[in-house]
C-alpha positions as CSV (number, residue, x, y, z in Angstrom):
1,M,-46.8,0.0,-25.0
2,T,-42.6,-0.6,-24.6
3,T,-40.9,-1.6,-27.5
4,T,-37.9,-3.8,-26.9
5,I,-34.8,-3.0,-29.0
6,E,-32.6,-5.5,-30.1
7,R,-29.7,-5.5,-28.6
8,T,-26.5,-7.2,-29.3
9,P,-24.6,-10.1,-27.1
10,F,-23.1,-8.9,-24.2
11,K,-19.4,-8.1,-24.6
12,N,-17.3,-6.6,-21.7
13,E,-16.6,-3.1,-21.4
14,P,-12.7,-2.9,-22.2
15,F,-9.9,-1.8,-20.3
16,T,-8.3,1.4,-21.2
17,N,-4.8,1.4,-22.4
18,F,-3.2,4.2,-20.1
19,A,0.2,3.7,-21.6
20,D,-2.0,5.5,-24.9
21,E,-1.1,9.1,-24.3
22,A,-4.7,10.4,-25.0
23,N,-5.9,8.0,-22.5
24,K,-3.6,9.2,-20.3
25,K,-4.5,12.7,-20.8
26,A,-8.2,11.9,-20.1
27,M,-7.6,10.0,-17.3
28,Q,-5.4,13.6,-15.8
29,D,-7.9,15.8,-16.7
30,A,-10.6,13.8,-15.4
31,L,-8.5,13.8,-11.7
32,A,-8.3,17.5,-12.1
33,K,-12.1,18.0,-12.5
34,V,-12.7,15.8,-9.6
35,K,-10.2,17.0,-7.4
36,S,-11.8,20.8,-8.2
37,E,-15.3,19.3,-6.9
38,L,-14.0,17.6,-3.7
39,G,-15.8,18.9,-0.6
40,G,-19.3,18.8,-1.8
41,T,-22.1,18.0,0.4
42,F,-24.7,14.9,-0.8
43,P,-27.9,14.4,0.6
44,L,-30.1,11.9,1.2
45,V,-32.8,10.7,-1.2
46,I,-36.0,9.0,-0.2
47,N,-39.0,9.1,-2.8
48,G,-36.8,11.4,-5.3
49,K,-36.7,14.4,-2.9
50,R,-33.1,15.5,-1.4
51,V,-33.0,15.3,2.3
52,E,-30.0,17.3,4.6
53,T,-29.1,16.3,7.7
54,E,-27.0,18.2,10.5
55,E,-24.9,15.3,11.0
56,V,-22.9,13.8,8.2
57,L,-20.4,11.2,7.2
58,T,-17.1,12.6,6.2
59,S,-15.5,10.8,3.4
60,I,-11.6,11.2,3.6
61,N,-9.3,10.5,0.9
62,P,-7.2,7.7,2.3
63,G,-4.0,8.5,0.2
64,N,-4.2,12.0,1.8
65,T,-6.0,12.5,4.7
66,D,-5.9,16.4,4.3
67,E,-8.1,16.1,1.8
68,I,-11.7,16.4,2.4
69,V,-13.8,14.2,-0.9
70,G,-17.1,14.8,0.5
71,Y,-20.1,14.7,3.3
72,A,-22.7,12.7,2.9
73,S,-26.2,13.1,4.9
74,K,-26.5,10.8,7.9
75,G,-29.7,9.3,8.0
76,T,-31.6,8.0,11.2
77,S,-33.6,5.3,11.9
78,E,-36.4,7.8,11.1
79,H,-35.0,8.4,7.3
80,A,-34.8,4.4,7.1
81,E,-38.7,4.1,8.0
82,A,-39.8,7.3,5.3
83,A,-36.9,5.7,2.8
84,M,-38.9,2.1,3.4
85,Q,-42.5,3.5,3.0
86,A,-41.4,5.4,-0.1
87,A,-40.0,2.1,-1.6
88,L,-43.1,-0.1,-0.5
89,A,-45.3,2.6,-2.9
90,A,-43.1,2.8,-5.2
91,F,-43.1,-0.8,-5.2
92,E,-46.6,-1.2,-5.9
93,S,-46.3,0.5,-9.4
94,W,-43.0,-0.5,-10.1
95,K,-43.6,-4.4,-10.6
96,H,-46.0,-3.9,-12.9
97,T,-43.5,-2.6,-15.1
98,A,-42.8,-4.5,-18.5
99,P,-39.1,-5.8,-17.9
100,A,-37.9,-4.7,-20.9
101,E,-39.1,-1.1,-19.5
102,R,-37.1,-2.0,-16.3
103,A,-34.1,-2.3,-18.3
104,E,-33.8,0.2,-20.7
105,Y,-33.3,2.3,-17.7
106,L,-29.8,0.3,-17.1
107,F,-29.2,0.7,-20.6
108,K,-29.3,4.4,-20.3
109,A,-27.7,4.7,-17.6
110,A,-24.8,2.2,-18.3
111,D,-24.3,4.6,-21.5
112,L,-23.9,7.6,-19.2
113,M,-21.5,6.3,-16.9
114,R,-19.7,5.1,-20.3
115,Q,-19.4,9.0,-21.5
116,R,-17.9,9.5,-17.8
117,K,-16.1,6.4,-17.1
118,H,-12.6,8.2,-16.5
119,E,-15.0,10.7,-13.9
120,F,-16.2,8.0,-12.0
121,S,-13.0,6.5,-11.9
122,A,-11.3,9.7,-10.6
123,A,-14.1,9.6,-7.9
124,L,-12.8,6.2,-6.9
125,V,-9.2,7.3,-6.9
126,Y,-9.7,9.7,-4.6
127,E,-12.4,8.3,-2.3
128,V,-10.8,4.6,-1.8
129,G,-7.1,4.8,-3.0
130,K,-7.8,3.1,-5.9
131,N,-5.0,3.5,-8.8
132,W,-5.9,3.8,-12.4
133,A,-6.1,0.2,-13.4
134,E,-8.0,-0.7,-10.5
135,A,-10.5,2.5,-11.0
136,D,-11.1,1.8,-14.3
137,A,-11.8,-2.2,-13.8
138,D,-14.3,-0.9,-11.1
139,T,-16.3,1.4,-13.3
140,A,-15.8,-0.9,-16.2
141,E,-17.4,-3.5,-14.3
142,A,-20.2,-1.6,-13.2
143,I,-21.0,-0.6,-16.5
144,D,-20.8,-4.5,-17.3
145,F,-23.7,-5.1,-14.5
146,M,-25.8,-3.0,-15.5
147,E,-25.3,-4.2,-19.3
148,F,-25.7,-7.8,-18.1
149,Y,-28.7,-7.7,-16.1
150,A,-31.0,-5.6,-18.6
151,R,-30.5,-8.3,-20.9
152,E,-30.9,-11.4,-18.3
153,M,-34.1,-9.5,-17.2
154,I,-35.5,-9.6,-20.7
155,R,-34.0,-13.2,-21.2
156,L,-36.2,-14.0,-18.0
157,S,-39.3,-12.6,-19.1
158,E,-39.5,-14.5,-22.2
159,T,-40.3,-17.5,-20.0
160,S,-40.8,-20.1,-22.8
161,K,-37.5,-19.6,-23.8
162,H,-35.9,-19.8,-20.3
163,Q,-37.8,-22.4,-18.8
164,P,-40.3,-24.4,-21.6
165,L,-42.4,-26.9,-19.4
166,T,-43.7,-30.5,-19.9
167,Q,-47.0,-29.5,-21.7
168,V,-49.7,-32.6,-21.2
169,E,-53.0,-32.5,-23.0
170,G,-55.9,-30.4,-22.5
171,E,-53.4,-27.6,-20.1
172,K,-51.1,-25.2,-20.8
173,T,-48.5,-24.1,-18.3
174,E,-46.2,-21.6,-18.2
175,L,-43.5,-20.3,-15.2
176,T,-43.0,-16.6,-14.7
177,Y,-40.6,-14.8,-12.1
178,I,-41.8,-11.9,-10.0
179,P,-40.3,-9.3,-7.9
180,L,-40.0,-9.9,-4.4
181,G,-40.9,-6.6,-3.0
182,V,-38.4,-4.0,-0.9
183,G,-34.6,-4.9,-0.9
184,I,-31.8,-3.4,1.8
185,V,-28.3,-3.3,-0.3
186,I,-25.7,-2.6,1.9
187,S,-22.7,-2.0,-0.3
188,P,-18.7,-2.6,0.5
189,F,-16.2,0.1,0.5
190,N,-13.8,-2.2,-1.7
191,F,-15.6,-2.1,-4.9
192,P,-18.0,1.2,-4.1
193,L,-19.0,1.3,-7.5
194,A,-19.0,-2.2,-9.2
195,I,-20.8,-3.9,-6.5
196,M,-22.7,-1.0,-5.1
197,A,-24.4,-0.5,-8.2
198,G,-24.2,-4.2,-9.5
199,T,-26.2,-5.2,-6.5
200,T,-28.5,-2.0,-6.7
201,V,-29.6,-2.5,-10.2
202,A,-30.0,-5.9,-10.1
203,S,-32.7,-5.8,-7.6
204,I,-34.4,-3.1,-9.7
205,V,-34.1,-4.3,-12.7
206,S,-36.1,-7.7,-11.3
207,G,-38.5,-5.1,-10.5
208,N,-38.0,-4.6,-6.6
209,T,-37.3,-1.1,-5.0
210,V,-34.2,-0.7,-2.8
211,I,-33.2,1.4,0.1
212,L,-29.4,1.8,-0.7
213,K,-26.8,2.3,2.1
214,P,-23.5,2.6,1.2
215,A,-20.4,2.0,3.0
216,D,-19.6,4.8,5.9
217,S,-15.9,5.0,4.2
218,A,-17.1,5.4,0.5
219,P,-20.9,6.9,0.6
220,I,-19.8,10.1,-2.3
221,V,-19.1,7.4,-5.3
222,A,-22.7,6.0,-4.1
223,A,-24.3,9.5,-4.2
224,K,-23.1,9.9,-7.7
225,F,-24.6,6.8,-9.2
226,V,-27.8,7.6,-7.4
227,Q,-27.5,11.1,-9.2
228,L,-27.2,9.0,-12.3
229,M,-30.1,6.7,-11.9
230,E,-32.3,10.0,-11.4
231,E,-30.8,11.5,-14.7
232,V,-32.1,8.5,-16.2
233,G,-35.2,8.9,-15.3
234,L,-35.8,6.4,-12.7
235,P,-39.3,6.8,-10.8
236,D,-39.5,8.4,-7.6
237,G,-39.2,5.7,-4.8
238,V,-37.8,2.9,-6.5
239,L,-34.0,4.1,-5.4
240,N,-33.6,5.5,-1.9
241,F,-30.8,6.5,-0.6
242,V,-30.0,6.6,2.8
243,P,-26.3,6.1,4.3
244,G,-26.2,6.0,8.5
245,D,-24.8,4.1,11.0
246,G,-24.6,0.1,10.8
247,I,-27.5,-0.2,13.4
248,E,-29.7,3.0,13.3
249,V,-29.9,2.5,10.0
250,G,-28.1,-1.0,8.6
251,E,-30.2,-3.2,11.6
252,Y,-33.1,-0.9,11.4
253,L,-34.0,-1.8,8.2
254,V,-32.4,-5.4,8.4
255,E,-35.0,-6.3,11.1
256,H,-37.9,-4.7,9.2
257,P,-41.2,-6.3,9.0
258,K,-41.6,-5.1,5.4
259,T,-38.1,-5.5,4.1
260,R,-38.2,-8.8,1.5
261,F,-34.4,-9.3,1.2
262,I,-30.7,-8.0,1.8
263,S,-28.4,-8.3,-0.3
264,F,-25.2,-7.6,1.5
265,T,-21.5,-7.4,0.7
266,G,-18.8,-7.2,3.6
267,S,-17.4,-9.1,6.4
268,R,-17.8,-12.7,8.0
269,A,-19.1,-10.8,11.3
270,V,-21.4,-8.5,10.4
271,G,-22.6,-10.9,7.3
272,C,-23.1,-13.6,10.0
273,R,-25.2,-10.9,12.3
274,I,-27.3,-10.2,9.1
275,Y,-27.4,-13.1,8.6
276,E,-29.7,-14.0,12.3
277,R,-31.4,-10.8,12.9
278,A,-32.9,-11.5,9.4
279,S,-34.1,-15.5,10.0
280,K,-36.1,-14.0,13.2
281,V,-39.8,-13.0,11.8
282,Q,-41.4,-10.1,13.4
283,P,-44.5,-8.9,14.0
284,G,-46.6,-8.3,11.1
285,Q,-44.2,-10.3,8.7
286,L,-45.3,-12.2,5.8
287,W,-42.8,-13.7,4.3
288,L,-39.2,-15.5,5.8
289,K,-36.2,-13.0,4.4
290,R,-33.9,-13.6,2.0
291,V,-30.5,-12.8,2.2
292,I,-27.7,-13.0,-0.7
293,A,-24.6,-12.5,1.1
294,E,-21.0,-12.1,0.0
295,M,-18.5,-12.2,3.1
296,G,-14.7,-12.3,1.9
297,G,-12.2,-15.3,2.0
298,K,-9.2,-16.7,3.1
299,D,-7.8,-16.8,-0.6
300,G,-4.7,-18.9,-1.4
301,V,-2.4,-20.2,-4.7
302,V,-1.4,-23.0,-4.7
303,V,1.7,-24.1,-6.8
304,D,3.1,-27.7,-7.5
305,E,7.0,-28.6,-8.8
306,T,6.1,-29.0,-12.6
307,A,4.4,-25.2,-12.9
308,D,5.5,-22.2,-15.0
309,L,7.2,-20.6,-11.7
310,D,7.8,-17.5,-13.0
311,A,4.1,-16.8,-14.1
312,A,3.2,-18.4,-10.8
313,A,5.3,-15.8,-9.3
314,A,3.6,-13.1,-10.9
315,A,0.1,-14.5,-10.3
316,I,0.7,-14.7,-6.5
317,V,1.6,-11.4,-6.1
318,A,-1.2,-9.8,-8.4
319,S,-3.6,-11.7,-6.7
320,A,-2.2,-10.2,-3.0
321,Y,-1.5,-7.0,-3.6
322,G,-4.0,-6.0,-5.9
323,F,-5.6,-3.0,-4.4
324,Q,-3.7,-3.2,-1.4
325,G,-5.4,-6.9,-1.0
326,Q,-8.3,-5.6,0.2
327,K,-10.3,-7.4,-2.1
328,C,-12.5,-10.6,-0.8
329,S,-10.9,-12.4,-3.7
330,A,-7.5,-11.7,-2.6
331,G,-4.7,-14.4,-2.4
332,S,-3.4,-13.6,0.9
333,R,-2.2,-17.3,1.1
334,A,0.5,-18.8,-1.0
335,I,0.9,-22.4,-0.8
336,I,4.3,-24.2,-2.4
337,V,5.3,-27.8,-3.0
338,E,8.4,-27.9,-1.1
339,S,10.9,-29.0,-3.6
340,V,10.4,-25.5,-5.6
341,Y,9.5,-23.5,-2.6
342,D,12.9,-21.4,-1.8
343,E,12.8,-20.7,-5.4
344,V,9.0,-19.7,-5.7
345,V,9.6,-17.3,-2.4
346,E,12.9,-15.7,-4.3
347,K,10.6,-15.0,-7.0
348,V,8.0,-13.4,-5.5
349,V,10.3,-11.3,-2.8
350,A,11.6,-10.1,-5.9
351,L,8.7,-9.0,-7.5
352,T,6.8,-7.7,-4.7
353,K,9.9,-5.5,-3.8
354,E,9.6,-3.9,-7.0
355,L,6.4,-2.7,-5.9
356,Q,6.0,1.3,-5.3
357,V,4.0,2.8,-2.8
358,G,2.6,6.4,-3.2
359,L,-0.3,8.5,-4.2
360,P,-3.2,6.5,-6.1
361,E,-4.0,9.8,-8.3
362,E,-0.2,9.5,-9.8
363,N,-1.0,5.8,-10.4
364,A,1.3,4.2,-7.7
365,S,1.1,0.3,-7.9
366,I,0.2,0.2,-4.0
367,G,-1.8,3.2,-2.3
368,P,-3.4,3.4,0.9
369,V,-5.9,1.3,3.0
370,I,-8.7,2.6,3.2
371,D,-9.1,4.1,7.1
372,Q,-7.3,4.1,10.0
373,K,-9.2,1.6,11.6
374,S,-8.1,-1.1,8.6
375,F,-4.4,0.2,9.0
376,D,-4.4,-0.6,13.0
377,K,-5.6,-4.3,11.9
378,I,-3.4,-4.6,9.4
379,M,-0.6,-3.7,11.4
380,G,-1.8,-5.4,14.2
381,Y,-1.6,-8.5,11.8
382,I,1.6,-7.9,11.0
383,E,3.0,-7.8,14.5
384,I,1.1,-11.6,15.2
385,G,2.7,-12.4,11.8
386,K,6.4,-11.5,13.3
387,S,6.0,-14.5,15.3
388,E,4.2,-17.1,13.2
389,G,6.6,-16.5,10.1
390,V,9.8,-15.2,8.7
391,L,9.7,-11.6,7.8
392,K,10.9,-11.3,4.0
393,T,9.9,-8.0,2.8
394,G,7.4,-5.1,4.2
395,G,6.5,-5.3,7.6
396,Q,6.1,-1.1,8.0
397,K,4.3,1.9,7.8
398,A,5.1,3.5,4.3
399,E,5.7,7.0,3.7
400,G,2.9,9.3,3.2
401,N,0.0,11.5,4.3
402,G,-2.2,8.5,4.6
403,Y,-3.1,4.7,5.5
404,Y,-0.2,3.9,3.5
405,I,1.4,0.2,4.4
406,E,4.5,-1.5,2.7
407,P,3.8,-5.0,0.6
408,T,4.4,-7.5,3.3
409,I,5.4,-11.3,2.7
410,F,6.0,-13.9,5.7
411,A,7.6,-17.3,4.8
412,D,7.8,-20.3,6.6
413,V,4.5,-20.0,8.0
414,D,2.3,-22.9,9.7
415,P,-0.9,-23.7,8.0
416,K,-3.0,-23.3,11.2
417,A,-1.1,-19.6,12.0
418,R,-3.5,-16.7,12.5
419,I,-1.9,-15.0,9.2
420,M,-3.2,-18.2,7.3
421,Q,-6.5,-18.7,8.6
422,E,-8.3,-15.1,9.4
423,E,-8.9,-12.4,6.4
424,I,-6.6,-9.7,7.0
425,F,-7.8,-7.4,4.1
426,G,-4.2,-5.8,3.7
427,P,-1.1,-6.4,1.9
428,V,-0.1,-9.4,3.8
429,L,1.4,-12.8,2.2
430,A,1.7,-15.7,4.2
431,M,3.7,-18.0,2.4
432,A,3.5,-22.0,3.3
433,K,5.4,-25.2,2.3
434,A,3.7,-28.8,1.3
435,A,5.3,-31.9,1.1
436,D,3.4,-32.8,-1.9
437,W,1.0,-31.0,-4.5
438,K,-1.6,-33.1,-2.8
439,E,-0.8,-32.2,0.8
440,A,-0.8,-28.2,-0.8
441,I,-4.4,-28.4,-1.5
442,A,-5.4,-30.2,1.6
443,I,-3.6,-27.2,3.2
444,Y,-5.5,-24.6,0.8
445,N,-8.8,-26.2,1.8
446,D,-7.9,-25.8,5.5
447,T,-10.1,-22.9,6.3
448,E,-13.6,-21.4,7.1
449,Y,-13.7,-20.3,3.8
450,G,-14.2,-21.3,0.0
451,L,-14.5,-18.0,-2.3
452,T,-11.5,-18.2,-4.7
453,G,-8.1,-19.9,-5.4
454,G,-5.6,-20.8,-8.0
455,F,-4.0,-23.7,-9.0
456,F,-0.7,-23.9,-11.0
457,S,0.9,-27.1,-12.5
458,K,1.8,-28.2,-15.9
459,E,-0.1,-31.6,-15.4
460,E,-3.2,-32.7,-16.8
461,D,-4.1,-35.0,-13.9
462,R,-3.2,-32.7,-11.6
463,L,-5.5,-29.7,-12.8
464,S,-8.4,-32.3,-13.1
465,Y,-8.2,-33.4,-9.2
466,A,-7.6,-29.8,-8.0
467,L,-10.9,-28.8,-10.6
468,E,-12.5,-31.4,-7.8
469,N,-11.2,-31.2,-4.9
470,M,-10.4,-27.5,-4.3
471,H,-13.2,-26.3,-2.3
472,C,-14.4,-22.7,-3.4
473,G,-16.5,-20.8,-5.1
474,N,-14.3,-19.7,-8.0
475,L,-11.2,-21.7,-8.8
476,Y,-8.6,-20.6,-11.6
477,L,-5.8,-22.6,-13.2
478,N,-2.7,-21.4,-14.3
479,K,-4.0,-17.7,-13.5
480,K,-4.2,-15.2,-10.8
481,C,-7.1,-15.2,-8.5
482,T,-8.4,-11.9,-8.8
483,G,-10.3,-10.1,-11.5
484,A,-13.8,-11.7,-11.8
485,L,-15.5,-10.6,-15.2
486,V,-19.4,-9.9,-15.7
487,G,-20.5,-13.1,-17.5
488,V,-17.1,-14.8,-18.0
489,H,-16.3,-15.6,-14.3
490,P,-19.9,-16.0,-12.3
491,F,-18.6,-14.4,-8.6
492,G,-19.8,-16.3,-5.2
493,G,-18.5,-18.4,-2.3
494,F,-18.9,-21.6,-0.5
495,N,-18.9,-21.6,3.5
496,M,-18.4,-18.8,5.1
497,S,-17.3,-16.5,2.2
498,G,-21.3,-16.4,1.4
499,T,-24.2,-17.7,0.1
500,D,-22.7,-18.4,-3.4
501,S,-24.7,-15.8,-5.5
502,K,-22.9,-16.2,-8.4
503,A,-23.2,-12.3,-9.4
504,G,-22.4,-11.7,-12.7
505,G,-23.9,-15.3,-14.1
506,Y,-27.2,-16.4,-15.7
507,D,-29.0,-17.3,-12.5
508,Y,-28.3,-14.1,-10.1
509,L,-31.2,-12.5,-10.9
510,L,-33.3,-15.5,-9.7
511,L,-32.1,-14.5,-5.9
512,F,-34.3,-11.0,-6.8
513,T,-37.4,-12.9,-7.9
514,Q,-39.8,-15.5,-7.6
515,G,-41.5,-18.1,-9.3
516,K,-45.1,-18.4,-10.5
517,M,-46.9,-21.3,-12.5
518,L,-49.1,-21.0,-14.5
519,A,-51.4,-23.8,-15.3
520,R,-54.7,-23.2,-17.5
521,K,-57.3,-25.5,-18.5
522,L,-58.0,-25.8,-22.7
């Protein structure tokens, strides 16, 4: 019998203050330790067994392409099938494990990650090119997800508290939440710890078993997380680790008749393909697959003439260039009311020119983009931008032995221009002018995405209008449009930004469960 430990209410993991010399030294020590361990090999994990393959995924430091972060065994469809069979077998016992017991694994994992916080952050610095603050926030969010979802599973298991049903004479009714089955988690490179861990543990704590396919460019951080879950004693087969090709492994599992759900974070194109492939009922399939998808955005910050322009400019820069703009929440558009447009552009350009490009391990403001493919795509959009707007700063490859691009601003961009409409996923900001604040909001809404947005104004009626009319899943008033906190800003978007899953929110785990009503005659 599992004893439930009384837990304190959820609190977000605090961010590290690296201005403190002790914290700075601790991070430098962690970077040195992780650097000394670079180049290791990480196997597949199927039913608790390590499986090495001849073919590997090579993870390269995007900030120093001469440096190999590690090698991850590369799975095949045969490995994917073995993982499916292991997950199916494990599900038969895991689904009966008490929710509080499942939650305890997450609490233990969160405690361990907290103890090794800087080491996980250092791994993010080397593998995906995050600076210290971005890496620290990624690790903190992973801890938050584990702490939050563990508490949520306990809350949902207390059915009388969660959803008290209307009782009628002579009958007792209750609603419980039971697991779905085997889930496929396909995680992204841009939050290779937080989103990967969050989607994985949400699935697991809900009573499902998982096959994890991490991003090809960030398998090592995921492998370290899988090791952490093994360390806390998670039963074999509950979490299976199969990096591999998007078609041979990813699509094979998406189409598998025994797959019950897919949790995906990534591009619009891949998300739409998964949604389409998952919708087809395969021979022997007993259910309609559930797809939980977060597919990016073309987010923006709107500024009216009453706003605090210094605060707005700072928010625009922070939203556009955090982690080199490689966030689905990145504010890659700024829409400014005409009467203050020139002033805001001038402030944004000045702040952007202060950003230093350099090595993430040295904590430069701007690091590299993830790989050559992304670099080429972003530089292609910069060339398009040169014909669509006025280049105010940047626009070139930056110095360094990696995939560095100067923070770039295009002004006077038409709202219908490609760089105002298409997700670039890099350090490129497009700025547009609006006749008035209502037109600015209309321009903001004129995109197929709807993830995050920011609106700056001192007028309460305008803030209320923005709240009602800016069509996005996460709207921020008088603040930047990035940096959602677990439990504080449930995260997910509208339209082609995905299924509005609201990660880190109080209804998120319902996506990984199904409701079962019991009525008993008295």
